[in-house]
C-alpha positions as CSV (number, residue, x, y, z in Angstrom):
1,M,280.9,38.6,-105.9
2,D,283.9,37.9,-103.8
3,L,286.9,40.6,-102.6
4,L,289.3,38.8,-104.9
5,E,286.8,38.9,-108.0
6,R,286.3,42.6,-107.2
7,I,290.0,43.5,-107.1
8,E,290.5,41.6,-110.1
9,G,287.9,43.4,-111.6
10,I,289.4,46.7,-111.5
11,V,292.8,45.5,-112.7
12,E,291.7,44.7,-115.9
13,E,289.5,48.2,-115.5
14,A,292.7,49.8,-115.3
15,R,294.0,48.3,-118.2
16,A,291.9,48.9,-120.3
17,G,291.6,52.5,-118.8
18,A,296.1,52.5,-119.8
19,D,294.7,53.9,-123.6
20,G,292.1,55.9,-122.1
21,P,289.8,57.0,-118.8
22,M,288.7,54.7,-117.2
23,P,285.0,54.0,-117.3
24,H,283.7,55.3,-114.0
25,S,285.4,58.4,-114.1
26,S,287.6,61.1,-115.7
27,V,291.4,59.6,-114.2
28,R,293.7,58.0,-116.4
29,P,295.1,55.5,-114.6
30,D,298.9,55.3,-114.1
31,D,301.3,52.5,-114.1
32,F,301.8,52.7,-110.7
33,Y,298.1,52.2,-109.8
34,V,297.6,49.4,-112.0
35,E,301.1,47.7,-110.7
36,A,299.2,48.3,-106.8
37,F,295.8,46.8,-108.0
38,E,297.7,44.0,-109.6
39,Q,299.7,43.0,-106.3
40,I,296.9,43.2,-104.1
41,A,295.3,40.9,-106.3
42,G,298.2,38.2,-106.2
43,V,298.2,39.5,-102.5
44,A,294.1,38.0,-102.4
45,R,295.3,34.7,-105.1
46,A,297.7,33.8,-101.7
47,E,295.8,34.3,-99.4
48,R,292.6,31.8,-101.0
49,E,294.8,29.3,-101.9
50,R,296.3,29.3,-98.4
51,Q,292.7,29.0,-96.9
52,T,292.2,26.0,-99.5
53,R,294.9,24.3,-98.5
54,A,294.3,24.6,-94.8
55,Q,290.8,23.7,-94.8
56,G,292.1,20.6,-97.2
57,D,294.3,19.4,-94.4
58,S,291.9,19.8,-92.0
59,R,289.9,17.4,-93.5
């Protein structure tokens, strides 16, 4: 599992936890937590796409 997959898993867990505690803790995430990880996942996706394009250009 790569970093992006782990971050996306955290986002899904946080979204699911918005209605109650997250599975691994009794903490109820707020909108800031969910939004922060969604932004991190977006940056990771953009970087992955950039690297994929760069590899394609070098071939």
